C-alpha positions as CSV (number, residue, x, y, z in Angstrom):
1,M,-16.6,-21.1,-24.2
2,S,-19.9,-19.8,-23.1
3,A,-20.4,-17.1,-20.7
4,T,-22.9,-18.8,-19.1
5,D,-21.3,-21.9,-18.4
6,R,-20.4,-21.3,-14.6
7,L,-19.5,-18.6,-12.4
8,Y,-15.9,-17.6,-11.3
9,T,-15.0,-16.6,-7.6
10,V,-12.6,-13.5,-7.7
11,S,-9.7,-15.7,-7.3
12,E,-10.6,-17.9,-10.2
13,A,-11.0,-15.0,-12.5
14,A,-7.2,-13.7,-11.3
15,A,-6.0,-16.8,-12.4
16,V,-7.5,-16.5,-15.8
17,S,-7.4,-13.2,-16.4
18,G,-3.7,-12.8,-15.3
19,L,-4.6,-9.7,-13.0
20,G,-3.7,-9.7,-9.6
21,L,-6.8,-10.2,-6.7
22,K,-6.5,-6.7,-6.0
23,A,-6.6,-5.5,-9.5
24,V,-10.0,-7.8,-9.9
25,N,-11.6,-6.3,-7.3
26,N,-10.6,-2.6,-8.5
27,S,-12.1,-3.7,-12.1
28,I,-15.4,-4.6,-9.9
29,D,-15.7,-1.2,-8.0
30,R,-14.6,1.0,-10.8
31,G,-17.6,-0.4,-12.8
32,L,-15.6,-2.0,-15.4
33,V,-17.1,-5.5,-15.0
34,T,-20.1,-6.2,-13.0
35,V,-20.7,-8.8,-10.5
36,A,-23.0,-11.4,-11.1
37,A,-26.1,-12.5,-9.3
38,A,-25.2,-15.3,-6.4
39,P,-26.8,-16.8,-3.3
40,R,-25.8,-15.1,0.1
41,T,-23.6,-17.3,2.1
42,G,-23.7,-16.1,5.7
43,R,-23.6,-12.2,6.0
44,L,-21.6,-11.5,3.0
45,K,-22.9,-11.7,-0.7
46,P,-20.0,-13.1,-2.6
47,R,-18.3,-11.7,-5.8
48,V,-18.7,-13.7,-8.8
49,L,-18.1,-13.3,-12.3
50,T,-19.4,-14.5,-15.7
51,G,-17.2,-16.0,-18.5
52,E,-17.8,-12.7,-20.6
53,D,-16.4,-11.0,-17.4
54,L,-13.3,-12.8,-17.6
55,V,-12.9,-11.7,-21.1
56,R,-13.1,-8.0,-20.1
57,L,-10.7,-8.9,-17.4
58,R,-8.6,-10.1,-19.6
59,L,-8.5,-7.0,-22.0
60,E,-8.3,-5.0,-18.9
61,H,-4.8,-6.7,-18.3
62,G,-3.7,-5.4,-21.6
63,L,-5.4,-1.9,-21.7
64,A,-4.6,-0.9,-18.4
65,G,-2.0,1.8,-18.5
66,K,-2.4,2.4,-21.9
67,L,-6.1,3.5,-21.7
68,P,-7.9,6.2,-19.8
69,I,-10.6,4.0,-17.6
70,E,-13.2,6.2,-19.2
71,R,-12.4,4.9,-22.5
72,R,-11.9,1.4,-21.0
73,I,-15.6,1.8,-19.4
74,D,-16.6,2.9,-22.7
75,L,-15.3,-0.1,-24.4
76,F,-16.7,-2.6,-22.5
77,R,-19.9,-0.9,-22.3
78,R,-20.0,-1.6,-26.4
79,L,-18.8,-4.9,-25.9
80,S,-21.7,-5.6,-24.0
81,A,-24.1,-4.2,-26.5
82,T,-22.4,-6.1,-29.4
83,P,-21.4,-9.4,-27.5
84,K,-20.2,-11.0,-30.8
85,A,-17.7,-8.3,-32.0
86,R,-14.9,-9.7,-32.9
87,H,-12.7,-5.9,-32.6
88,L,-13.8,-3.0,-31.3
89,S,-12.1,0.2,-31.9
90,A,-11.0,2.3,-28.6
91,G,-9.8,5.1,-30.5
92,E,-8.5,6.6,-33.7
93,F,-5.5,4.4,-33.9
94,L,-6.2,1.8,-31.6
95,M,-8.3,-1.5,-32.0
96,V,-8.8,-4.2,-29.7
97,D,-8.6,-7.8,-30.6
98,V,-11.6,-9.2,-28.6
99,A,-11.5,-12.6,-30.5
100,A,-8.0,-13.1,-29.3
101,A,-8.9,-12.1,-25.6
102,R,-11.8,-14.6,-26.0
103,R,-9.7,-17.4,-27.2
104,D,-7.0,-16.7,-24.6
105,V,-9.4,-16.8,-21.8
106,S,-10.9,-19.9,-23.2
107,A,-7.5,-22.1,-23.1
108,R,-7.1,-20.7,-19.7
109,I,-10.3,-21.3,-18.5
110,K,-9.9,-25.5,-20.0
111,T,-6.0,-25.0,-18.0
112,L,-7.8,-24.2,-15.1
113,A,-10.2,-27.2,-15.4
114,E,-7.3,-29.6,-15.5
115,A,-5.6,-28.2,-12.6
116,E,-9.1,-28.8,-10.7
117,A,-9.2,-32.3,-12.5
118,A,-5.6,-33.3,-11.2
119,I,-5.8,-32.0,-7.8
120,A,-7.9,-32.8,-4.8
121,T,-8.6,-32.3,-1.0
122,D,-9.2,-35.0,1.5
123,K,-9.6,-35.3,5.2
124,A,-7.9,-38.6,5.2
125,V,-4.9,-37.4,3.0
126,M,-2.4,-35.2,4.6
127,A,-5.2,-33.6,7.2
128,G,-7.1,-32.1,4.1
129,E,-4.2,-30.5,2.6
130,P,-4.5,-29.9,-1.1
131,V,-2.6,-32.3,-2.9
132,F,-2.0,-33.9,-6.6
133,K,-4.5,-37.2,-6.9
134,G,-2.8,-40.2,-6.3
135,T,0.0,-38.7,-4.3
136,R,0.5,-36.9,-0.9
137,I,2.4,-34.2,-2.6
138,P,1.1,-31.0,-1.5
139,V,0.3,-28.6,-3.8
140,H,0.8,-25.1,-1.9
141,A,4.0,-26.5,-0.6
142,V,5.4,-26.9,-4.3
143,V,4.6,-23.7,-5.5
144,A,5.8,-21.8,-2.0
145,M,9.1,-24.0,-2.9
146,L,9.1,-22.7,-6.4
147,D,8.7,-18.9,-5.1
148,A,11.1,-19.4,-2.5
149,G,13.9,-20.0,-5.2
150,A,13.8,-23.9,-5.6
151,S,14.2,-24.8,-9.5
152,E,11.8,-27.1,-11.3
153,A,14.5,-29.7,-12.0
154,E,14.6,-30.1,-8.1
155,L,11.0,-30.4,-7.8
156,L,11.3,-33.1,-10.4
157,T,14.0,-34.9,-8.7
158,G,12.1,-34.9,-4.9
159,Y,9.1,-35.7,-6.4
160,P,9.0,-38.5,-9.2
161,K,5.3,-38.4,-9.3
162,L,5.5,-35.1,-10.5
163,D,5.9,-33.8,-14.5
164,A,6.5,-30.0,-15.6
165,R,2.8,-29.9,-16.5
166,L,1.7,-30.9,-13.3
167,I,3.8,-28.1,-11.9
168,G,2.6,-25.4,-14.2
169,L,-1.3,-26.7,-13.2
170,A,0.0,-26.1,-9.5
171,R,0.7,-22.6,-10.2
172,V,-2.5,-22.1,-11.7
173,W,-4.6,-23.9,-8.8
174,V,-2.8,-21.7,-6.0
175,A,-4.1,-18.3,-8.0
176,A,-7.4,-19.7,-7.9
177,H,-7.4,-21.0,-4.3
178,P,-5.2,-18.8,-2.6
179,R,-4.5,-19.5,1.2
180,R,-6.4,-17.4,3.6
181,G,-4.6,-15.3,6.4
182,R,-1.0,-14.8,6.2
183,P,1.3,-16.6,3.7
184,R,3.0,-19.1,6.0
185,R,7.1,-19.6,6.1
186,L,8.6,-22.6,4.4
187,E,11.0,-22.7,7.5
188,A,7.8,-23.1,9.8
189,S,7.1,-26.3,7.7
190,G,10.7,-27.9,7.6
191,L,11.0,-26.9,4.1
192,A,14.5,-25.8,2.5
193,P,13.7,-24.8,-0.7
194,T,17.6,-24.7,-2.1
195,S,17.6,-28.6,-1.3
196,V,14.7,-30.8,-2.2
197,R,16.1,-33.8,-1.7
198,R,17.4,-32.8,2.0
199,L,13.6,-31.6,2.4
200,I,12.2,-35.0,1.7
201,R,14.7,-37.0,4.2
202,K,13.9,-34.1,6.7
203,T,10.2,-34.1,6.2
204,P,8.8,-38.1,5.5
205,A,5.2,-36.8,5.8
206,M,5.9,-34.6,2.7
207,T,6.8,-37.6,0.4
208,E,4.9,-39.8,-1.7
209,R,3.7,-43.3,0.2
């Protein structure tokens, strides 16, 4: 992974680092990571992060609550000064494995790229709802059903074109591309998370065609 490969939005950084959106924004506000330069869009300047920032956020995921913030800030400053460091001391009895964090982030970035390649948005398909490529299966609805209690086995039975890997990629993609505004209730779309097969019969627009 190269730190200059691309810039990541806050939600993409959350998906890769494992931190929540609020925690990523708090890390920026506290100076643990610094937003990269990006062109202003409208009245707001977007918060974007580099691949190196994602490494720091992944370290933050493991260190928050275990190390005072002052020591975490110092650790990340030293990491900036020695970007090729594989290990850094965070105290007399704590050594931080930076190399492992880099490998982890690299793997997570590849998974995010795989998710981006597997999911598409086309105004001609499901009115622009993000779907798995080659299907009419809405990605947000799949993750919402899982969160509401549907099992992976139910989804695989209800949607034969899905597999376990695609369901995993759906979670990553939705984390990186959360819906704006208040979350939709499954019931509002006629979805019944406890019975995917009944759900498909009730809502034919949601099925594969």
